C-alpha positions as CSV (number, residue, x, y, z in Angstrom):
1,M,97.2,37.9,119.4
2,K,99.4,40.5,117.8
3,P,98.0,43.9,117.3
4,E,96.8,44.6,113.8
5,Q,99.3,46.5,111.8
6,E,98.4,49.4,109.5
7,T,98.8,48.8,105.8
8,E,101.6,50.9,104.5
9,P,100.8,53.0,101.4
10,K,102.0,51.3,98.3
11,I,102.2,54.5,96.3
12,F,102.9,58.1,97.2
13,F,100.0,60.1,95.7
14,G,100.0,63.7,94.6
15,L,96.6,65.3,94.1
16,E,96.0,68.6,92.3
17,V,93.2,70.2,94.4
18,T,93.1,73.1,91.9
19,R,95.0,74.4,88.9
20,R,94.2,78.0,89.8
21,C,97.1,80.0,91.0
22,N,97.8,83.6,92.0
23,L,101.0,83.5,90.0
24,A,101.8,82.7,86.4
25,C,105.4,81.4,86.3
26,P,106.7,80.9,82.8
27,H,108.1,77.5,83.7
28,C,104.9,76.1,85.3
29,F,104.6,72.5,84.1
30,T,100.8,72.5,84.7
31,A,100.1,75.9,83.1
32,S,98.4,77.1,86.3
33,G,96.8,80.5,86.5
34,A,93.9,82.6,87.7
35,A,91.5,81.2,85.1
36,A,92.7,77.6,85.1
37,H,90.7,74.6,86.2
38,P,89.2,75.1,89.7
39,G,89.7,71.5,90.7
40,P,87.5,68.7,92.0
41,T,84.5,69.3,94.2
42,R,84.7,68.5,97.9
43,P,82.5,65.4,97.5
44,E,84.8,64.2,94.7
45,V,87.9,64.6,96.8
46,R,86.2,63.0,99.8
47,A,85.3,59.9,97.7
48,L,88.8,59.7,96.3
49,M,90.4,59.9,99.7
50,E,88.1,57.0,100.9
51,Q,89.4,55.0,97.9
52,L,93.0,56.0,98.7
53,V,92.6,54.8,102.3
54,A,91.1,51.5,101.0
55,A,94.2,51.1,98.8
56,G,96.4,51.5,101.8
57,A,97.4,55.2,101.7
58,R,97.6,57.1,104.9
59,H,99.3,60.3,103.6
60,L,98.3,62.6,100.7
61,A,100.2,65.4,99.1
62,F,98.2,68.4,97.8
63,S,99.5,70.1,94.7
64,G,98.2,72.6,92.1
65,G,98.0,75.3,91.0
66,E,98.2,76.8,94.4
67,P,96.5,74.7,97.1
68,L,96.0,77.8,99.3
69,A,93.8,79.2,96.7
70,R,91.1,76.7,97.9
71,R,89.2,78.2,100.8
72,D,88.0,74.7,101.9
73,L,91.5,73.0,102.1
74,E,91.0,72.5,105.9
75,E,87.6,70.9,105.3
76,L,89.2,68.5,102.7
77,M,91.7,67.5,105.2
78,A,89.1,66.9,107.8
79,D,87.2,64.7,105.4
80,G,90.4,62.8,104.7
81,R,91.1,62.2,108.4
82,A,87.5,61.1,109.0
83,A,88.1,58.5,106.2
84,G,91.3,57.2,107.8
85,M,94.0,59.5,106.3
86,K,96.7,60.3,108.9
87,S,98.5,63.3,107.5
88,F,98.9,65.7,104.6
89,S,101.7,67.6,102.8
90,M,101.5,70.5,100.4
91,V,103.5,72.3,97.7
92,S,102.9,76.1,97.7
93,N,104.4,79.3,96.4
94,G,103.7,80.7,100.0
95,V,102.3,84.0,98.9
96,L,98.8,83.4,100.4
97,A,100.0,82.1,103.7
98,S,98.9,83.9,106.8
99,P,99.5,83.2,110.5
100,R,95.8,82.2,111.0
101,R,95.7,80.0,107.9
102,V,98.9,78.2,108.7
103,E,97.7,77.4,112.2
104,Q,94.4,76.1,110.9
105,L,96.2,73.9,108.4
106,R,98.5,72.5,111.0
107,R,95.5,71.6,113.2
108,A,93.8,70.0,110.3
109,G,96.7,67.6,109.7
110,L,99.3,69.3,107.6
111,V,102.7,68.0,108.6
112,S,105.0,69.3,105.9
113,V,105.1,71.9,103.2
114,Q,107.3,72.6,100.2
115,V,107.7,76.3,99.4
116,S,109.1,77.5,96.1
117,L,112.0,79.9,96.2
118,D,113.5,80.1,92.8
119,G,116.6,82.1,93.6
120,V,118.9,83.1,96.5
121,D,117.7,86.7,96.4
122,V,114.7,88.7,95.3
123,S,116.0,89.7,91.8
124,E,116.7,86.1,90.8
125,H,113.4,84.9,92.2
126,R,111.5,87.6,90.3
127,E,113.5,87.0,87.0
128,I,112.7,83.3,87.0
129,R,109.1,83.4,88.2
130,G,108.0,86.7,86.7
131,C,106.5,87.8,90.0
132,S,106.5,90.9,92.2
133,V,108.9,91.8,95.0
134,E,106.1,91.3,97.4
135,A,105.6,87.7,96.3
136,Y,109.2,86.9,97.1
137,F,109.1,88.3,100.6
138,R,105.7,86.7,101.2
139,A,107.2,83.3,100.2
140,V,110.1,83.9,102.6
141,R,107.7,84.8,105.4
142,A,105.7,81.7,104.7
143,V,108.7,79.5,105.5
144,R,108.9,81.2,108.9
145,L,105.2,81.0,109.5
146,F,105.1,77.2,108.8
147,R,108.2,76.5,110.8
148,E,106.8,78.5,113.8
149,A,103.6,76.5,113.6
150,G,105.5,73.2,113.8
151,V,105.2,72.2,110.2
152,K,108.2,70.7,108.5
153,V,109.4,73.0,105.7
154,D,111.3,72.2,102.5
155,V,112.4,74.7,99.8
156,A,112.1,73.9,96.1
157,T,114.3,75.6,93.5
158,I,114.1,75.3,89.7
159,L,117.4,74.1,88.3
160,V,118.0,76.9,85.7
161,G,119.9,80.1,85.2
162,P,122.0,81.5,88.1
163,N,120.8,78.7,90.4
164,L,123.4,76.4,88.7
165,E,126.2,78.6,89.9
166,R,124.9,79.6,93.3
167,L,124.7,76.2,95.1
168,D,126.8,77.3,98.1
169,E,124.8,80.5,98.6
170,M,121.5,78.6,98.2
171,T,122.4,76.1,100.8
172,L,123.5,78.9,103.2
173,F,120.2,80.7,102.5
174,S,118.2,77.5,103.3
175,Q,120.2,77.0,106.4
176,A,119.4,80.5,107.6
177,L,115.7,79.9,106.9
178,G,115.9,76.7,109.0
179,V,114.4,74.5,106.4
180,R,114.7,70.7,106.4
181,K,115.5,70.1,102.7
182,L,116.6,72.0,99.7
183,R,115.1,70.3,96.6
184,Y,116.3,71.1,93.2
185,C,113.7,70.6,90.5
186,S,114.8,69.9,86.9
187,F,113.1,71.9,84.2
188,V,110.2,70.0,82.6
189,P,109.0,71.3,79.3
190,T,105.3,70.6,79.8
191,G,102.3,72.9,80.4
192,R,103.2,76.5,80.0
193,A,106.9,75.5,79.8
194,A,106.4,73.6,76.6
195,G,106.8,76.6,74.3
196,E,110.0,77.0,72.3
197,A,110.8,80.4,73.8
198,V,110.6,79.1,77.4
199,R,112.6,76.0,76.5
200,A,115.4,78.0,75.0
201,E,115.5,80.4,77.9
202,H,115.6,77.6,80.5
203,A,118.0,75.3,78.6
204,A,121.2,74.6,80.6
205,A,124.5,73.6,78.9
206,A,125.7,70.2,79.8
207,E,129.0,71.7,81.2
208,R,127.0,73.8,83.6
209,L,125.0,70.8,84.8
210,D,128.3,68.9,85.2
211,A,129.8,71.5,87.4
212,F,126.5,71.9,89.5
213,L,126.3,68.1,90.1
214,D,130.0,68.0,91.1
215,G,129.4,70.6,93.8
216,F,126.1,68.9,94.7
217,R,127.8,65.6,95.4
218,R,130.6,67.2,97.4
219,Y,128.1,68.9,99.6
220,R,126.2,65.7,100.3
221,E,129.4,63.9,101.1
222,R,130.0,66.2,104.1
223,Q,129.8,64.4,107.4
224,R,127.0,66.6,108.8
225,P,125.5,68.8,106.1
226,A,123.4,71.6,107.5
227,V,120.6,71.1,105.0
228,D,119.6,67.9,103.3
229,L,120.1,68.4,99.5
230,V,117.9,66.4,97.1
231,I,117.3,66.5,93.4
232,D,114.2,65.3,91.5
233,H,114.0,62.4,89.1
234,G,114.2,64.4,85.8
235,I,118.0,64.9,86.1
236,G,118.6,61.2,85.8
237,P,121.5,59.2,87.3
238,W,123.5,62.0,89.0
239,R,125.1,59.9,91.8
240,A,128.7,58.8,91.4
241,D,127.6,55.1,91.2
242,G,125.1,55.9,88.5
243,H,122.1,54.6,90.5
244,F,118.7,55.4,89.0
245,R,115.5,53.4,89.2
246,C,112.2,54.6,87.7
247,V,109.5,54.8,90.3
248,A,106.6,55.8,88.0
249,G,103.5,54.0,88.9
250,R,105.3,51.9,91.6
251,N,106.1,54.4,94.3
252,V,104.4,57.5,92.9
253,A,101.2,58.5,91.1
254,Y,99.8,61.9,90.2
255,V,96.1,63.0,89.8
256,T,95.4,66.2,87.9
257,A,92.7,68.8,88.7
258,E,90.5,67.1,86.1
259,G,91.0,63.7,87.8
260,D,93.3,62.2,85.3
261,L,95.8,59.7,86.8
262,Y,99.4,59.6,85.5
263,P,102.2,57.3,86.7
264,C,104.4,60.3,87.4
265,P,104.3,64.2,87.2
266,S,107.0,64.1,84.5
267,L,104.8,61.8,82.3
268,M,101.7,64.1,82.0
269,F,101.3,63.6,78.3
270,P,98.3,62.0,76.6
271,P,99.9,58.6,75.8
272,F,100.5,58.0,79.5
273,K,97.1,58.9,81.0
274,V,95.9,55.8,82.8
275,G,92.3,57.0,83.2
276,N,90.1,59.3,85.3
277,V,89.7,58.5,89.0
278,Y,86.4,60.4,89.3
279,R,84.8,58.5,86.4
280,E,86.4,55.1,86.5
281,G,87.4,54.7,90.2
282,L,90.8,54.4,91.7
283,A,90.8,50.6,92.3
284,T,90.3,50.0,88.6
285,L,93.1,52.3,87.5
286,L,95.6,50.9,90.1
287,A,95.0,47.5,88.6
288,S,95.6,48.7,85.1
289,P,98.9,47.6,83.4
290,E,99.0,51.1,81.9
291,L,100.1,52.4,85.3
292,H,103.3,50.4,85.1
293,R,103.9,50.4,81.3
294,V,106.7,53.0,81.3
295,R,108.6,51.5,84.3
296,R,108.6,48.1,82.5
297,I,110.4,49.3,79.5
298,R,113.5,47.1,79.0
299,R,117.0,48.5,78.5
300,R,117.4,46.7,75.2
301,D,114.4,48.7,73.9
302,L,116.0,52.0,74.6
303,A,118.0,54.1,72.2
304,E,121.8,54.5,72.4
305,P,123.7,55.2,74.5
306,C,121.3,53.8,77.1
307,R,120.9,50.5,75.4
308,S,124.5,49.5,75.6
309,C,125.5,51.5,78.7
310,A,127.7,49.6,81.2
311,N,125.8,51.1,84.1
312,T,123.6,48.3,85.4
313,R,122.4,50.4,88.3
314,C,120.3,52.6,86.0
315,S,117.0,51.7,84.3
316,G,117.6,54.2,81.5
317,G,117.1,57.6,83.1
318,C,113.8,59.5,83.4
319,R,111.5,58.4,80.6
320,G,109.4,61.6,81.1
321,A,112.4,63.8,80.5
322,A,113.3,61.8,77.4
323,Y,109.8,62.0,76.0
324,A,109.5,65.7,76.7
325,A,112.8,66.4,74.8
326,T,112.2,64.0,71.8
327,G,108.6,62.8,71.7
328,D,109.9,59.2,72.0
329,V,109.6,57.4,75.3
330,H,112.4,55.1,74.2
331,A,114.9,57.9,73.5
332,A,118.0,58.6,75.5
333,P,117.6,61.6,77.9
334,A,119.1,64.8,76.6
335,Y,121.5,64.8,79.5
336,C,123.2,62.1,81.6
337,N,125.9,63.0,84.0
338,F,127.0,59.3,84.5
339,W,127.4,58.8,80.7
340,R,129.3,62.1,80.3
341,R,131.8,61.1,83.0
342,A,132.2,57.5,81.7
343,S,132.8,58.8,78.2
344,G,135.3,61.4,79.3
345,R,133.1,64.4,78.3
346,I,133.2,66.0,81.7
347,G,135.4,69.1,81.3
348,D,135.1,69.3,77.6
349,T,134.7,72.8,76.3
350,G,133.4,71.9,72.8
């Protein structure tokens, strides 16, 4: 008889264990802060992890807010492992990391962490995040602490402002820190970032995005790049072949501090809420067609130029980005590098 094989997780789950945070970044897509929602109780998280394991998940990503603001994070992980969860990851600003806490988290099952560094130096990090000098150096220290503890470390950087021009320096900085990946996160105008002033300040001209992605592709084409460069879904089909497939509800799902399930972090708007995991149960929501509604939008239902685009390797760009910019889930994204290249707009100056 063949040994029983473990069921692979069908969806990568992100869970907000709190929306409280020790920082108040102006571009925060969840509007986290010191007085924000504290998050679910330990029994609620324990019950949810039992349901996740029953659904086939063996890994869970903790998000926030700032997960380290929860003093019982290690206990939550212990509950998850008792239920059958194998490992955990976490996104963090790194400020609250200490040698003792980092070691405790590693022993509890933390295998990877993403630390936010929104700039190649302290001045840029402070300007973008509105934080103190100390917060920057604590974040840099957190990268070292997690690495020394044996936890895999990625760095996340918001794709705005000077970050668009300093790709080479940011990759060298990440290499010096010894991180595994440098992940660029596109600006998402939700939460505290939804205000017009924040939108205007973080808006990037198409020409600047063109130049950034050109350098991004060149770096990734190196035979042995020192740091793995990745970019999140919101930027759309950036690859030269135009490949882009929406994974909302199929490969990813996101649970907020209140327990609301969304098909993707970029779709955290009322029309796309599937339901509440703590009131309705995970199994019921995973079976809901609402979880897959956005991903099933057909190309012929999209606005131009997506509707008639010759790129058959793209499902129409990020629907969350399109909705955030226009209020219409069927609209074309505000920026598409593939379409700009195909239409000869790369290099245009106006």
